[in-house]
N, C-alpha and C positions, 0 to 999 in steps of 0.2 A: 601654421594648421596645429588647432589642439588634435592630442589621442583621444582616441575612442572611447567611450566610461567602459566599453566591455576591459578593454585591455587595461585598462588603469585598476577594473576589479582583480583580475586575474594576476596583477603584479602584487597586487593586496597582499589577496591567498597566499600566492607562493610564497613571499616575505615571513609572512609571519606563521608556515611552518616550519621554513628554514631554522626561523629564528627558537620554536620550540625545540624542532632537534637538536640543536646547538645548545641548549640548557641542560634537555635529559641527558645527552654524550657526557658533557663536564661535572652534572653532580650524579651519575650513576660509575659508582667504585666496583661493584659487583655484577656478574652476568645472573640470569633468572635461573638458570639452572643451578651456577653458583650456593645461590643463596636457597634455592629450594633443597640442595643436596643439604647446608650447616643445618637447616632449620628441622631437617630426616633425621639427623645425626642429635639435634639437641633432644628431639623427639626420647629416641633411643635412650639418651644417657637419664631422662628424667626419675624412671624407675629406683636404677642406679643409686642414685647421684640421694634422692628420698631419702633411701635407704640407708647408706652406707657414709655419707658425705656431705652435709648443707652446706660447709663453705662452698665448694666444689655446684652441688644446684646455683647457690647462689651469681657464681662468676659466668656461668653456660648461661644462668635466663637474664644478666646482664649487658651479654653478651650479644647473642642472639636476636632481643629486644633494639640493641642501639643499630645492627646491623640492618634490621628491618623500618627504622626507623627511617634512617638513615637513607634506604633506598624506596622508602614508601610501601614496600611490602605487607600486605596482609596478612599471610601465612605467617609469616617469622612474627611478626608482631603479634599476632595471637597464641604463638607457641611459646614467646618469651612471659607472653602473660600468664601463660598457666603454670611455667613453671616458677615464674616470679613467686606467684600467689601460691603455690606451696610451701618455699621458701617462709614467706612470711609468718606464716597462716603456725608456721610450724618456730619460729622464735618470738611469736609475741604481739606483732604487728597485725593481729587475724582481720583487724576491719579492713586493713588496706590489702589486704591480700585477699581477702574474699570478693572486695572489688575487681583486683585484675579476671579473677576467678568467673565473675559474672560477666567480663568486659568477653573474656576469650571464649566464654559457652555460647554466648551468642553469635560468635563468630563461625562458632564448629557446627551450632544447630541449622545455619542460617547456610552453611555447605552441606548437611545432612551425612557429617563423617563422626556416625552415631559409635566407635569405638572409642575415639579422644574423647568426643559428648558425653562417653557412659563412665569414665577414667575424669573429668572433671568434675561432674555431679557429686561425684562421692567425695572427691576433694574438697567443695561448697562445706559436704555433710561436717566431711574432718574439720572443716572449721569453725563450724558452730558450736561440734560437740568442742573445741579445743577454747572456744570462748564462751562455755559452761553452759550453751542453749541446745539442751537436748533434743526440744521438740523443736527445732529448726530444722535442728541436724539428722532428725528424721522422715523432716517433708522433703528433703537433698536425698537422701539414701533412696525412701524408694523412687523419689526420680531417677536415679541412676538405674535400678534395677529394672525398669520401665521403658529405658533407655537401650539398655542392656540385649532387650529380645528383638532392637533390629541390628545391633553389633554383630559381623561378621567373625569374630570369637566369641567360640562359645562361653567364654568362663563371666562374659561380661555380665551376663542372665545373674550368676549370682555373688559377680565382683563385689559387692557393697554391703552382702549379709554379713559378715563379719564385724564391720562398723557398727550396720543399726543394729546389732548384736548386743554390742558398746552404749551404743544410744538408750536402750530398754534398760541396760545394767545400772547408770544412771537414772534413769529413770525410775528403779526399782522394781518393774515390770520383767522377772526373772523368767515369767513363762515365757512369754514369746523372745526373750531371749538365748533361751534356749532352744527353742522351738526354729530358730534360724540357724542358729549354729548347728544344730543337728543336720539344718539340710544342705547349709555350706560345708560342713563336713563330707557328708556321701557323694556332693558333685564333684567335688573334689578327690575322692577317692575312684569315681568314675575317672574321670580325666588321669588318672597319677599324678596331680598335684600333694606333692609330699610333706613339703614342708608346711606347705596350707592346712593339710590336716591336722600337722602337729602343734599348728599354730592354735587351730577349732578346739582339741583337747585341750590347750591350753587354757584357754577362754572359758571352756565349761568347768572347768577344774577349778578355777576361779571364781565362780555364780554358786558352785557346790560349797565351797570353803565361806561364803560369805554366809551362804545357807548354814552353817555350821556340820557340814555333810563330811566327817574328816574324809575318811574309808572311801566317798565316791572321789572326793577330791582328787586322792592319791591314786585310785585306780586310774583316772584320768589323767595325771599325770605322769604316770607310769607310760600309758597309750600314746602319750606326746612324745616322752623319752623314745619309743618303739618308733616310731616314725620319723622324728631325727636321726636314728641309726640306718633306718632304709634309705631317709635322704643324704646319709652320709655328711649331716649337718652338722657339725661340734658346737656350733652356736646356738641350736636347738636342741641338743640335748642337754648343753647344760643351764638350761633357760629354765628344763624340764625338771633338773636337780635342783634348783636354786627354789624352785616353786615346794616341789618336795620337802624341802628344808621346812618352807614356810609351814607345812601343811603338820610335819611333827612336832613343831615350836611350839604351833596352837593348841597343841595334844599333850604340851610342855613334856615331849622326848625327847629330849635335850641330848643323848648321845647318837641318836637316829638324824637328829637335826644340825648337829656338828660335821656328822659323816657326808652327808648331800651337799652342806655346803664348800665344806672341801672339795670332793669328785666336782663340785661345780666351777670352784676356783683353780683346777688341774686341767679342764678343759679348757676351759676361757686364756691361760696361760698360753694354750697352742692356738689360738685364732686371732690371738693378740690384738684383743679390740680392749683399748685404753680404760673406754670406761667400764667395762664390764668386768675387766680384771681388780679394779679400783674396789667399787660396786663388791665385789666378792668380800676384800681384804677389812670392807666398812660389815660385810653384812656378820664376817666369823669373828671379829672385837666385839660385836654387839651380843653377837648370842655367849662370849665370856663375859661379858659384863652382866648377862642376865644370869648366869653360872654363879656369879661372884669372883671369879678365877681371873683379878682384876691385873696381875701383872702379864698375863698370855694376853688378854682384850687389849692392854697398852702395847705391846709386843705386834701386834696385827693393825691398831691405830694409824702405828707409828710407818709400818710397812703400807701404809695406805697413804699416810701423808708423805713418804718419802715416793712411792711412785707416782703419785697425785702430778708431785711438783715437776719430778724427771720427764713427764708427760704436757706439761703447762695446763693440767687441767684446773682453774683455778677454782672451778667454786666445787667441786671434790676434795681440795685440800683445804677452803674454807669451812668445807660443812665437817670433817674429820677432826679437825682445832674443837671447834665449837663440841664433835661428842667426846672426846676428850677433855674439856672442861668441868662437860658434864658429867664425865666419870668419877673427876678428884672429889666432884664435890657431892656424891654420895660416900666418897672415903672420907667426906671432913677436910680434906686437905686443901683448902683455899687457896696457899700463895702459887703451891702448883696450878689449880684451878683459870686464877688472877691472870698468871704467864698465860696461857693458851686462849682464855675470855678475851686477852690484849692483841695475840696474835690473828685471830679469828675476827677482831676487827680493824685489824691494817690490812687483812686481805678482801675483808668486804668491802671497803675503802676503795681497794685497788679494782677491785674486781666491777664497782660499780661504775670509774672511772671508764674503766676499760669499753663495758660496756656502751656508755654515753658517749663514746670516740667511735666505738663501730658504727652506732646508733644515726650518729651526726652526720659519717661518711656513706651511708646507705640511703638516710634519707637527701641528701645533696644531690648523690644519683639520680636519685629517686624523680628529684624536683626537677632535672633536668630531663630526663628521657619525657614527662608528663608535658615540660617547656616544647620538647622536640614533638610531640603527637599534638599539642593543641597547634603549634607552629604551623607540623602537617595538613590540617583541618582548617584552618585559615588560608594557607595557600592552592589548598582543592577549593575551596568555595570558592576564591577570587578566581581559578583558573575557570569552574565553573559559568560562574559570572561574564567571565572575557568570552567562554566561548557561546555564549548566549549572546553578547553583544558581537563578536564578529557572524554568527548566524544573522542576527538581526542586519547588518549594513549590507553581508552578503546577499539579504531576501530584498534591501529595498534598491539594491543597484539592480538584480536581475528584475525589481519592478520597471526601475527606470530603462533596462533595458527594452525590455516588452511595448512598456510605452513609447519609446522612440520606435522600435520596431512595428507597434500598430499605429505610430502616429505617419512614418514612413511611408507604409502601405495603404492609408488611409488618403494622402496626398497624392503618389502612383495612379490610385482609383480614381478619385475625382481629374486628373491630369488625362489619364486614357479617357475618362467616359466625355469630358470637352474636346478629343480628337475626331472621340464616332461621331458625336454630336456637330 
């Protein structure tokens, strides 16, 4: 006796569900809660790593993106894409970075997560700014400001204003740049964001310098330093001193410029920011060159070279060797100029070789992640097709069952009528 069709149908559906559950159990390495927790940790890391350690930002981005792709978790995937996009636009691969940011933006826009979307739109503006496209940058900064009005964080409403001002500076629209910076500064003062106030004054000082308003520039830089002191940020104070030194240099007040460059160096040595320290040594040496005090210039250039080498700052070491070569050319000492020029050439070759290796490694990882995402899309498409096929079969079986029930009922009805007659 053959088993009923409905029974076969139930067995087939149950078997498919069991196989599907078994596949999911085998492929899943993280629980949903663990993935969410790790993704939120990555969101918290984003701002700090972006400002302080791009290598850590890259590692964190690759890790959370891999976890998301491996477990088909869209939240983790798009958190990773945001971080990776931020890293790539800051390290030269702006087109790829912008694409990752746009993909992440679409996801968070659909979720109506206005806080994260505001940050991503701001990053897209930065991407176009780094790519030398201030008009496109303006478009995304304005989108960020509009989106920020819906964010639960009050800072989102003016987050992009300082960067928008940078776009207007690039477009030489200084009045708009200043207007946005003044508004940004006022909002930051209201909310007690002292570091941001210091940065706003630094940007205002730069605009004044461009316009050759040296006294106004120094006033802004002094205010930047004052808010740096209020926020207890040695890095911001040092940056303000460095800007003051530049302002005095442009006025040909070399002694005052030198004093501020030394003050900046002293503070930077305390912050232990390697690139900033190297920059300070370089700036002081360059000023001594302008003052034609070549022995002092050479001593600071050599300090810069030694320090950069000890901290593995290859680009800074390369730049200082070129500067020393140029200084010897000014002195007509072409023999020494050639020595440092050859050092520069060797370092340049090493720099591009290391850069090529790093970029190749990054591209290989990016290619692997892209292939994983494509595979997930294919699997998802196939799963949907399979689901449709299962549903079609299920509906067909139901139709068969209904037909059998109908025919059976009809036969019974006919038999019943014959008996009555």
